[in-house]
C-alpha positions, 0 to 999 in steps of 0.5 A, a space after each residue: 500500500 502506497 500513499 500517493 501525494 498530489 498538489 492542487 490549489 484553489 484561489 476562490 472558495 466561491 468557485 467551489 460552492 456558488 450558492 454561498 454569498 461572498 459576505 457569508 463566506 467572508 464571515 466564516 473565519 470570524 465568530 460573527 455568525 455564532 453570536 446569533 446562534 443558541 448556545 454558540 453565543 454563550 461566550 464570545 471567544 476572540 479566536 472563534 470561527 463561524 459554525 456555518 463554516 463547519 456545517 458547509 464543510 461537513 455537507 461538502 465532504 459527505 460527513 455522516 452520522 456514522 463518522 467521527 470529527 476531530 478538532 485539535 484546537 477546540 477552543 470554546 467548542 464550535 466544531 463539536 457543538 455543530 457536530 452534536 447538532 448534526 448527530 455526528 460524534 466528535 473529539 475535541 482537544 483544548 489546552 487552555 483549561 478555562 476555555 476547555 471548561 466553557 466548551 464542556 458546559 456548552 456541550 452539556 444539553 442535559 442539565 437538570 432544568 429544575 435544579 437550575 431554576 431553583 438556583 436562579 430563584 434562590 439567588 434572587 431571594 438571598 442576593 441582597 441579604 448576602 450582599 448586605 451581610 458581606 459589605 457590613 463585615 468590618 474586615 471585608 474589603 473588595 480590594 482583598 478579593 480580586 487583583 487590581 485589574 478586575 477592580 478597575 473594570 467595575 464600579 464598586 457596587 457592580 464588583 461587590 455584586 459579582 463577588 456575591 454571585 460568585 460566592 453563592 455559586 461556589 457555596 451552593 453545592 450544585 451538581 457539576 453540570 448545573 455548576 458549569 452552566 452558571 459558571 458560564 452565565 457569570 463568565 458571560 456577564 463579566 464583560 457585559 456589565 463592566 464599566 470599562 472597555 473590555 472588548 476583545 482583544 484588549 482591556 482598557 480600564 480607563 476607557 468608560 463603556 456607557 452601554 453598561 451604565 444602567 445594567 444591574 447585576 442581579 437583573 442581568 444574571 436572571 435574564 441571561 440564565 433564563 435565556 441560556 436555558 432557553 438556548 438549550 431547549 432551542 438547540 435541542 429542538 433544532 438539532 437532529 433527533 438522533 443527537 443523543 446517539 452521538 458521542 463527544 469526547 473532550 480533553 483538556 490536553 495537548 494536541 501535539 500528542 494525543 496517543 493516550 486518548 485518540 487511537 490510530 486511524 479512528 477519525 474520519 474528518 478534521 475541522 479546526 482553526 489553529 492559532 495564527 502566527 500573529 502574536 496573539 496571546 490567548 492566555 492574556 486575552 482571558 486575563 479578566 476571567 482568570 483573575 475573577 475566578 481566582 485561577 491566576 493573580 498576576 502575569 507570572 501565574 498566567 504564564 506558569 498555569 496557562 501560557 506554557 500549556 499553549 502552542 507557540 504563537 506569541 512572543 510573550 511565550 518565548 524565553 530567549 536561550 530556551 532550547 525549544 526554539 531550535 528547529 526539531 531534527 525530525 522536522 528538518 529531515 522530513 521537511 528540508 526545504 521548508 525548514 531552510 525557509 523558516 531558518 532563513 526567515 528567523 535569521 532576518 527577524 533576529 537581525 531586524 530585532 536588533 534595530 526595532 524598538 520593541 525588540 520582539 522575539 519574532 524569530 524564536 516565535 516563528 521557529 516555536 510555532 512551526 515546531 509545534 505545528 509540525 508535531 500537531 500535523 503528525 498527530 492529525 495524520 496518525 489519527 485520520 483513517 485512509 481516504 479522509 480529509 483535514 481542513 484548517 482555517 488559517 492566515 498568513 503573517 508578516 512580522 516586522 514586514 517579513 512575509 511568512 506564508 503560514 497557510 502554504 507552509 502548513 500545507 507543504 508540511 502536510 505533504 512532507 509528512 504523508 498527506 497526498 495534497 493540499 488545496 488553498 481556498 481564499 476566504 477574506 483574511 483567513 484560508 481553508 487549507 485542505 489536506 487529504 490522505 488517500 491510500 491506493 
């Protein structure tokens, strides 16, 4: 049996399926469509993509309910949630513990509705009493409860009420699915009720957000809780009747090596959007949420507990002198021309770094990124069955003005390690990279 390698390129996705409008296709690389969809909209993940892109690809490549889909960069669960709606089983891997928890909650449609409603009513009944009891304690100071960044993002009244909500949730002893549900409810409130500009990707405590001025925490909590319960009902009604027969295995783990929990040749299709090579610090973008829930108190704790778990895509992850930022020997052997290009580009970036004010370590970020993507592509190839496909939503980049055709390079790495071809189909600022594994 021999793996046949072929190469073909597509420049416009409109040529493949003209029934999709250009505007709709341009949104596929963003979270815009998902903001209006039940359950998908629970958490506005800054690195999200459209659930419509997943549906389109599943239809286009004939993925059916007896197949298994895998997303090695699950994020907040768009691929897996879409698969569940279509009664298609899935695997999902997410290295960021907080984001994984969001995805896990979104995938649970069988929470105890009665338990959830009882909790909402209990919060309504005891909220003001708990608030008064807390702030009247002589030793109580909200400044001792959260890092400074969190305090700066809210009025005193609002942050005290969020603190009470958090305490009630953590003290109530709810079942795990119901706890996770309300964890997401409160998380979704954080940026909505903030008096500061807390949009993605940056938090600006000194910039006021007038749309939050009249928002009352308890009212918003109750409104959002009932809306999200209704979302579960709506998504179940709008999904395949057989959605309960599909299985979904989600892992808070490293997609560079999934041998411990995903078997060889057990996956029929991969749909994913890896981090772009654009210096986007995924751990820092969730800093408000991590600080609020007590998962981290400062930059160092975010680095130790979160940043180090993620694949390299930002200079904040790079420590100069670290041996991890040397091109892997196996990578060099399998992809000689590609690694030569990466090494040459890294050298140019290292020289530019010397004269740039920020002195950003784009050279090492570049090497770390492709080392990681090489490992992930190898693992994706391992789990895919013969005669299957993997689709990556990607984009290119130009750190310090040096163009890195990330999309094309990842496609060529795929061919080097065994995929028989790759095709590039232009969206707007991202790309679909299609790698196909066929054995004859």
